LUMRO-819002 format. One line per field, with one value per residue: x, y, z of N, C-alpha, C, O, CB in turn; residue number from 1. Coordinates in steps of 0.02 Angstrom, whole numbers, plus 50000, padded with zeros to 5 digits. Atoms other than C-alpha are relative to their C-alpha. Glycine has a CB too. Layout:
BEGIN
n_east	[X, ...]
n_north	[Y, ...]
n_up	[Z, ...]
ca_east	[X, ...]
ca_north	[Y, ...]
ca_up	[Z, ...]
c_east	[X, ...]
c_north	[Y, ...]
c_up	[Z, ...]
o_east	[X, ...]
o_north	[Y, ...]
o_up	[Z, ...]
cb_east	[X, ...]
cb_north	[Y, ...]
cb_up	[Z, ...]
num	[NUM, ...]
***
This chain:
BEGIN
n_east	[50024, 49969, 50054, 50001, 50017, 50023, 50057, 50063, 50029, 50036, 50047, 50031, 50002, 50066, 50062, 50028, 50024, 50030, 50061, 50062, 50031, 50052, 50047, 50023, 50045, 50075, 50039, 50017, 49964, 49979, 49990, 49940, 49983, 50014, 49947, 49946, 50007, 49999, 49940, 49977, 50046, 49942, 50024, 50042, 50022, 50044, 50018, 50070, 50023, 50009, 50050, 49997, 50039, 50002, 49937]
n_north	[49991, 50046, 50028, 50026, 50067, 50006, 49965, 50039, 50081, 49962, 49987, 50078, 50031, 49991, 49990, 50062, 49952, 49960, 50023, 50023, 49957, 49976, 50043, 49990, 49937, 50014, 50055, 50031, 50012, 49927, 50015, 49967, 49925, 49954, 50013, 49962, 49934, 49987, 50031, 49935, 49936, 49961, 50026, 49942, 50038, 50052, 50016, 49972, 50043, 49942, 50000, 49966, 49914, 49965, 49993]
n_up	[49947, 49930, 49959, 49933, 49998, 49922, 50001, 50045, 49951, 49934, 50019, 50028, 49935, 49961, 50025, 49980, 49942, 50016, 50050, 49963, 49951, 50064, 50017, 49941, 49997, 50045, 49976, 50068, 50044, 50052, 50071, 50020, 50001, 49919, 49969, 50018, 49985, 49924, 49989, 50020, 49967, 49961, 49928, 49951, 49942, 50010, 50093, 50007, 50047, 50066, 50055, 50070, 50014, 49912, 49969]
ca_east	[54987, 55054, 54934, 54929, 54906, 54888, 54749, 54653, 54667, 54606, 54461, 54399, 54440, 54313, 54176, 54101, 54084, 53998, 53874, 53811, 53811, 53692, 53589, 53556, 53492, 53384, 53319, 53313, 53407, 53520, 53525, 53690, 53692, 53634, 53789, 53921, 53841, 53839, 54004, 54073, 53994, 54150, 54136, 54007, 53941, 53774, 53706, 53539, 53415, 53414, 53242, 53232, 53187, 53198, 53374]
ca_north	[50757, 50680, 50579, 50567, 50392, 50422, 50538, 50431, 50261, 50396, 50435, 50276, 50202, 50309, 50305, 50141, 50240, 50383, 50295, 50199, 50347, 50435, 50265, 50282, 50479, 50424, 50264, 50203, 50097, 50245, 50251, 50264, 50434, 50478, 50363, 50450, 50624, 50591, 50505, 50659, 50785, 50881, 50804, 50892, 50835, 50786, 50723, 50824, 50727, 50837, 50869, 50863, 51063, 51118, 51105]
ca_up	[47992, 48167, 48260, 48437, 48483, 48682, 48643, 48508, 48653, 48791, 48691, 48623, 48801, 48889, 48745, 48823, 48997, 48925, 48799, 48962, 49079, 48913, 48907, 49107, 49083, 48947, 49002, 48829, 48693, 48592, 48410, 48332, 48303, 48497, 48533, 48436, 48485, 48666, 48663, 48600, 48713, 48825, 49008, 49117, 49257, 49202, 49003, 48974, 48879, 48723, 48626, 48445, 48383, 48582, 48639]
c_east	[50024, 49906, 50007, 49975, 49970, 49931, 49944, 49988, 49953, 49926, 49937, 49992, 49935, 49932, 49942, 49932, 49947, 49933, 49953, 49973, 49923, 49944, 49966, 49954, 49935, 49957, 49970, 50062, 50028, 50008, 50084, 50022, 49982, 50072, 50059, 49993, 50016, 50070, 50047, 50006, 50074, 49961, 49973, 49978, 49920, 49996, 49915, 49960, 49962, 49942, 50011, 49946, 49989, 50056, 50063]
c_north	[49957, 50004, 49992, 49937, 49984, 50026, 49967, 49935, 50041, 50015, 49938, 49950, 50046, 50002, 49950, 50048, 50046, 49984, 49964, 50041, 50056, 49948, 50005, 50083, 49982, 49964, 49954, 49964, 50063, 49954, 50013, 50063, 50038, 49961, 50033, 50087, 49995, 49964, 50060, 50067, 50005, 49963, 50065, 49936, 49968, 50001, 50030, 49939, 50057, 49976, 50019, 50070, 50023, 50006, 50009]
c_up	[50042, 50020, 50071, 50024, 50064, 49995, 49957, 50056, 50061, 49970, 49992, 50070, 50038, 49938, 50021, 50057, 49971, 49954, 50067, 50036, 49957, 50005, 50079, 49997, 49951, 50007, 49943, 49960, 49957, 49945, 49981, 49997, 50075, 50031, 49987, 50017, 50078, 50026, 49999, 50026, 50063, 50069, 50034, 50027, 50012, 49922, 50022, 49949, 49951, 49960, 49940, 49985, 50059, 50018, 49938]
o_east	[50036, 49856, 50038, 49914, 49928, 49887, 49884, 49932, 49905, 49885, 49881, 49945, 49884, 49881, 49884, 49873, 49892, 49885, 49891, 49913, 49875, 49888, 49905, 49897, 49875, 49900, 49922, 50118, 49987, 50018, 50117, 50076, 49994, 50100, 50095, 50042, 50050, 50081, 50084, 50038, 50094, 49901, 49995, 49977, 49901, 50030, 49879, 49989, 49910, 49942, 50036, 49886, 49938, 50059, 50122]
o_north	[49901, 50040, 49940, 49937, 49941, 49995, 49974, 49911, 50015, 50012, 49925, 49911, 50015, 50027, 49963, 50066, 50019, 50022, 49967, 50039, 50078, 49974, 50008, 50085, 49991, 49981, 49915, 49987, 50100, 49894, 50057, 50082, 50097, 49990, 50049, 50125, 50039, 49959, 50071, 50115, 49954, 49951, 50122, 49876, 49928, 50039, 50012, 49897, 50090, 49921, 50074, 50078, 50058, 50065, 50016]
o_up	[50020, 50014, 50081, 50019, 50073, 50024, 49969, 50061, 50089, 50015, 50014, 50078, 50052, 49963, 50002, 50053, 49977, 49953, 50068, 50050, 49989, 50005, 50076, 50019, 49958, 49994, 49944, 49973, 49929, 49940, 50009, 50019, 50087, 50078, 50035, 50014, 50105, 50087, 50047, 50003, 50091, 50075, 50038, 50012, 50054, 49888, 50069, 49916, 49956, 49932, 49924, 49999, 50058, 50036, 49955]
cb_east	[49942, 50084, 49985, 49971, 50055, 50048, 50015, 50031, 50089, 50044, 50023, 50066, 50082, 50008, 50008, 50072, 50061, 50044, 50029, 50006, 50076, 50038, 50029, 50069, 50046, 50000, 49944, 49972, 49966, 50084, 49945, 50009, 49953, 49899, 50008, 50009, 49927, 49927, 50016, 49974, 49890, 50005, 50064, 49932, 50015, 49928, 50007, 50003, 49952, 50070, 49953, 49979, 49920, 49967, 50009]
cb_north	[50002, 50055, 49940, 50038, 49957, 50047, 50065, 49965, 49938, 50085, 50033, 49954, 50007, 50083, 50000, 49935, 50046, 50036, 49932, 49950, 50052, 49998, 49924, 49992, 50073, 49985, 50028, 50059, 49955, 50057, 50053, 49986, 50037, 49972, 49945, 49984, 50031, 49966, 49944, 50009, 49971, 50107, 49963, 50067, 50047, 50010, 49879, 50087, 49936, 50006, 50032, 49937, 50008, 49959, 49931]
cb_up	[49998, 50078, 49977, 50032, 49987, 50057, 49978, 49903, 50052, 50027, 49950, 49936, 50042, 50050, 49931, 50046, 50031, 49979, 49923, 50038, 50033, 49913, 49968, 50052, 49971, 49947, 50044, 49954, 49967, 50018, 49954, 49954, 49937, 50060, 49994, 49922, 49979, 50040, 49948, 49962, 50043, 49992, 50048, 49967, 50054, 50040, 49957, 49961, 50033, 49944, 50013, 49945, 49960, 50063, 50048]
num	[1, 2, 3, 4, 5, 6, 7, 8, 9, 10, 11, 12, 13, 14, 15, 16, 17, 18, 19, 20, 21, 22, 23, 24, 25, 26, 27, 28, 29, 30, 31, 32, 33, 34, 35, 36, 37, 38, 39, 40, 41, 42, 43, 44, 45, 46, 47, 48, 49, 50, 51, 52, 53, 54, 55]
***
């Protein structure tokens, strides 16, 4: 299995800015699960406030 170190660095490099963007939209502290899920979203212009059981 080959690793693409540049891709891995890019993903982790963007993680903090994606988490911060989600925190601003949700206007609350994030759980670890929320941080993981929101940081793995594809780049999209807006982050939605997903509701459990509805979204």
